[in-house]
N, C-alpha and C positions, 0 to 999 in steps of 0.2 A: 252596711245596714245592720248586721248582727251586733255591731258595736253600740248601736243606739237602742235597738229593740232586742231583748234577750231571746235567743234561739229563733230569730226571724229567718224565714226561708221564702224565697220567691215562689209565687204560684206559677206553675208551668202554663204555657199558652193554651193547651187544650182544656185544662181545668178552669182557667179564667174565662174561656169562651162559654162554657156551661154556666158558671156562676153568674157572669155578667148578663148573659141572656135571660136567665131567670129573674135577676134583679131588675132588669129593664122592663120585663113583663109586669112584675109586681108594682113598679113605680109609675109606668106610663100607659099600660094597657087599659082601655076603657071597657070594663066588664059590663057596664049597663048599656053600652052601645057597641056590640060586638062587630057589627058590619060598618063601622065608621072608617073614614080614610086614615085616621090616626093609627088605628090598629094595623091597617095594611102597610102603612109606612114603617111601623115598628118591625113587622115581619120582614120587610125588604132589607132593613138595616141588619137584622140578625142573620139574614141569608148570606151576607158577605163573609161571615166567620168561617164556614167550611172551606171555601176557596183559599182564604188566607192561610189557614192551618195546613192545607195540602201543599201550598207553595213553600211555606216555611219548613215543613218536614222534609220536602224534597231538597231544598237548599242545604239543610243540615246533613243530609245523607248522600249527597252527590259523591260518587266514587266509592261509596260503602254499600248501599243497597242497589241491587240490580234493577229494580223498578223505579228508581228515583226520578228518571226522566219522564216516565209515563205518569207518575203521580204529579209531577210539576205541570205537565201539559193538562192533566185533568183539572188541577187547581186553577190554571189560567182560563180554561174553558168555563169553569164555574163562575169565575169573576166576570168573564165576558157576558155570560147570560144574565147574571144579577145586575151588572151595569146597564144592560139593555133595558131591563124592566125599570130601573131607576131613571133612565133617560126619558122613557115614555111618561113616567110619573111627573117629571119636571116640566116636560113640554105641555102637559095637560094642566099644570097648576094655574096658569092664567085664566082658564075657563072655570075654575072653582071659585065662584063669587061668594057663595055662602061659606063663612068661616066661623063656625060656632066656637065659643070659648070653652076649651077642654082643659081643665086644670089637671096637673099631675096628682097622683094618689098620695103624695107627701107634700106638706106645705113648704114655703120658701125657706124657712129656717132649717128644716130638716135636710132639704136639698143642698143648702149652702154648707152645712156640716159635712154631709157625705161627699160633696164635690171638693171641699177643701182637703179632706182626708185623702181622697184619691189623688189629688194634685201633689200632695206631700209624698205619698208613696211612689208615684210615677217619677217625680223629679229625683227622689232618693235613688231610684234604680238607674237614672241617668248618671248621677254622681258616682255610683259604685260600679256601673257597668263598663263595658269595653267597647268604644266606638269602632266601627268597621273602617277599613282603608278608604272606602268611597266617601265616608263622612269626613274623614280627616283631610282629604285632598283639597277641599276649598279653603282650608285654613292656612295655606302656605303663604309665606311672606312674598311681597313683591320682588324682593331681592332674589329669592329662590326661583321665581318665574323668569326673571331676567337671566339668571345664571343658566337655567335650562335652555333658554333661547339661544345662548351662545355656543351650545354644544353641537355635535355633529348632526347631519341631516336626518339620520335614523332617529335620534332622540327628539329632534324637532317634530317629526311626524307623530311620535308617541305623545308628546306634550299637546300637539294640536288636537288629537282625538280626546285627550282628557279635558282640555280647555273647552271643547264643545259641550261637554256635560256640565262642567262647573260654572262657567260664565264669569265675567268680570264683576257682576253685581255681588257675588259671594265675597270676593276680596274686599270690596268697599265696605260691606256690612260687617265683615269679620275684623277689620282693622282696629276699631276701638276696643272691643273685648280682648283682642290679642295684646294690646298695649298693657291692659290691666293684668292679664294672666302672666305676661312676661315679667312684669315688675314683681309679682308675687313669687314666681317660680325661680327666676334667675337670681334673685337676691340682690345684694349690694353690687354696684358697678365694679368695685375693686376685685370681686371674686373672679378668678380666671380658671378656665377649663383647660387642662393640659393636653388632652388627646382628642382627636377627631371623634372617637367613639363617645366620649363624654358630651361633646357639643351636639352630636346627633341625638343622643338620648335626651338632652335638655330640649332640643328643638321638637322632638316627638312629644314630650310632656306638655310643651306649650301648645302645640296643635291639638292635642287631646283635650286639654282644659278649655281651649277656645271653642272646640266643637260642643262640649258639654254646656258652656255658657250660652251659646247660640241656640241650642236645643231647648234649654230651660226658658230663655227669653221668648222664643217663638211660641211655645205652648202657653206660657203665661199671657202673652199678647192675645192669643186666640181665645182663651177663657175670659179674659177681661173684656175683649171686644164683643163676644157673644152677650155678656151681661149688660154692657153699655147699650148695645143695639136694642135689647129687650126693654131697657129702662127708657131710653130716649125716643126710639122710633116705634116701638110696639106698645108703649104706655103700660107695660107689664113687666116688672123686673122678675116676676116668677117665671115668665116664659124664657127670659134670658138665662136665668139660673138653671132652668130645666135643660135648655139646649147645651149649656156648658157642662152640666153633670153627665148628660148622655154622651157627650164627646169624650170625656175622661173615662167613661165606663166601657166604651166599645172595645172589643178585642184588638182591633186594628191599632188604636192608640197605644195599647200596652205593648204590642209587637214592635212598633216603629217609633217609640218615644224618643230615642236618642238620635234620630236622623233629621238634621236641619234641612236636608234637601226635600223632605216631605213637608215639614211644618212651617218653614220660613215663608215660602210663597203664600201659603194659606193664611198666615197671620197678616200679611200685607193686604190680601184681598178682603179679609174681615174688616180691617180698619178703613179700607176704601168705602165699605158700606157705612161704617160709623161716621165718616166725614162726608156722606153723600150730599149734605146740605151746603158743603163748601167745595165747589167743583175744582178749585185749584189744588187743594189737599188731596181730594179723591183721585185726581189725575196723577199726582205725584206717587201715590200708593200703587196705582195700576202700572205706572211707568217703572217703578222700582221692582215690582213683581215681574214685569216683562224682562228686566235685566237679569234676574236670577234664573228664570225659565221663560223662554220666549212665547209660551202658549197663551199667557194673559193678553198678548197683543191682539188675539182674535176677539177680545172683548170690546174693542174699539167701536165697531158698528152699533152694538147694543148700548153702550154708555153714551156715545155721541147722540144717538137717537133719543135717549132719555133726556139729555140736556139740551135738545135742539131748540126748544122754545125759550130757554133761559139757562145760561151757564156753559154752553158748549165751547166757547172761546177760552174760558178760564180752564175748563177741563183739559182741552188739547194743549194749552200752554203748560200746565203742570206736568202732563205726560211727556211732552217734548223736553221740558227743562230737566227732568230726571234722566231721560235717555241721553241728553247731551253730557250730563255729569258722568254717567257710566261710560260713555265713549271716551271722555277725557281720561278717566281712570284706566281704560284699556290702553290708551296711548302711552301712559306712563309705565305700563307693565310690558310694553313691546320694545324689542331692541332694533327692529327694522320696519320699514314701511311695508314690506311684503308680509311680515308676520302680523302687523297691525290690521291690514285689509283681510287677511285670512281669518283672523280671530273675529273681526267685525262681521264678516259673513256668517261665521258660526254662531255668534251671539244672537243674531236675528233669525237663524235657521235658513239663511238664503243659500241653500244647496239642494242638490237632488236628493230625494228620499233614499235612505240606505237600503240596500238589498242583500247585504251579507253580514254575517255575525250578529243576527238579530236575537232578541230575547222574547220571553212571554210566549203567546200563542204563535208568534211569527217564527219561532225557532223550528217549528214543524210545518206550519202552513206556508204556502207559496207567497213570497213577498209581493207578487203581482196583485194580489187582492187588497193590498194596502192602498193602492192608487185610487180605486173607486171609493173606499172609505174616506180617504183624505179629501177627495173631491166633494163628497157628501158633507164632511165636516166644514169645509170652507163655505159651501152653500148654506149650511145652517147658520154659520157665523154672520154671513152677509144678510140672510133673511131677517135677522133680528133688527135690522135697520128699518124695516117696514112692518114688522109683525111683532107683537100686537100694535095696532095703531096708537092707542092711548096707553103709554107706558107709565106705570106707577112703581113704587118701591118694591112691591111684591114681584112684579114682572122682572125688575132689575135683578133681584136676588135669585129667583128661579132660573132666569136666562143665563146669568153668570155661572151658576152651578151646572147647568146643562152643557155649556161650552167647555168648562174644565173637565166635566165627565166625558164628553165626547172625545177629548184629546187622548183618553186612555185607550181607545179602540185602535188608533193608528200609531201610538207611541212605540218606537222601534225597540226599546230596551225595557222589558218587564212592564209593559203597559198593563194597567189593571191594579197594581199594588200601590200606586200613588194616590190613595183614596183621600188623603188629607187635602189635596188640592181643591176638592169640591165638597168634602164632608161638612165643614162648618157652615157653608152656604146652604147645603142640603138641610141641615138641622134648623137653620133659620127659616127655610121654606116650610118645614113641617110645623113649626111652632108659631108662625106669623099669624096675626089677625087679619081682618079685612083692611087693605091699604089702598082702597080705590081713590082716596083723596090725597094720597102722598105722591103728588106729581111735582115735577121741577118748577112749574109755573107758580105754584102756591107755597112750596116748601123751601125753595132756593131764593136767597135774597138777590135783589138786583145788583148787578156789578157796578163798580165805581164809575167806569167810563160811560155806561148806559145811563146811570142816574145823572151824571154831569151833562150829558148831551140832552137828556130830557129837560133838565132844569134850564139849560140855555134856550131850548126851543120854546118853553113856556114863557121865559123872560122876554124873548123876542116877540111873541104874540101879544103880550101885554104892553 
């Protein structure tokens, strides 16, 4: 980045948290309506920053500072409490019928300029930054996965644990960007690498470039999706631009910009909202997100209930179609039937909840308390099938955000920091207008089979 902008230096996370919080207050705080829900939402979003900074500092100083573990635990406790307040806010959103139009303090052109500049700087940080080993692991080639599967039992167990986190969906989505980066980095086919060290170095560079490509694509899809939702479904492109600008402005986005594991599932869920009028495409987006992390599978009761009067068959078909594609992909990356079934169970999370080597608050809390939280989460997911009775687009967005937020409370490894899984949906909930008339029966077109059957029935009656 200093090669592009003279003497440019990155803003450290703490300074960015202060600056971005002040900027968000200046742009979105309603000074003429101090007690409005919008101001309360803004304060809730800003309240996430201290917890994130505590966790980030603790991770950077583990093994250096004596109180790093205590600071980490305090940070996760902060995120736990802030997440609880946000969950209550999302569950009460359906009861907020009055949605007055609250424009930002800056017009759409100014927000677009600010958001575009933020996107440029954040993506430049991704290009010049250094991905973590966890971000690089999903970008492995299928040949590498097969090779690891043929190793000894001890390495098989290690790969199984890693595969449970990465999931086969990551390999499928990374394959095309990997082809492009491999052509750029590897050079001409005639170029030969003499030593294993050189081949390993090239492989690492390809994985690193692939991770950067997926991170940039994911954030770009989130920003574009928020703007499209505001323009198409909210009838206010200003609301979409405001949501996208706030997403880019939050300290969380600056901290975890280069992590596809955070942004990729979020981008798919945003585009599921974009395509909500097309149940087949929406089902494919939710299915693909469930292949990367299995938590979006808990959205099925909510989304099926939304499409119940029209489009539920097409939605389920799209979801199952994408799941089948991911399972086929998993079969190609497995070297034995035993490995395939083990990874299949891990892909869908069909295993007993982990009780050892946990992260987040569960590093110090007893894992026994995860079981009632998990039971409450499952009950919440199922309850969306019957509540609220009349589901509109607003209930669909807020309910999806609530479920993805609820997963943070029982996530075994660093639950609470994966804010991107629900953050774009939360921002759409904050900026949405009244969507009482945006129900599937009026917004979703009749399916081809239903229209054909109805036409035949009418022809038979005449």
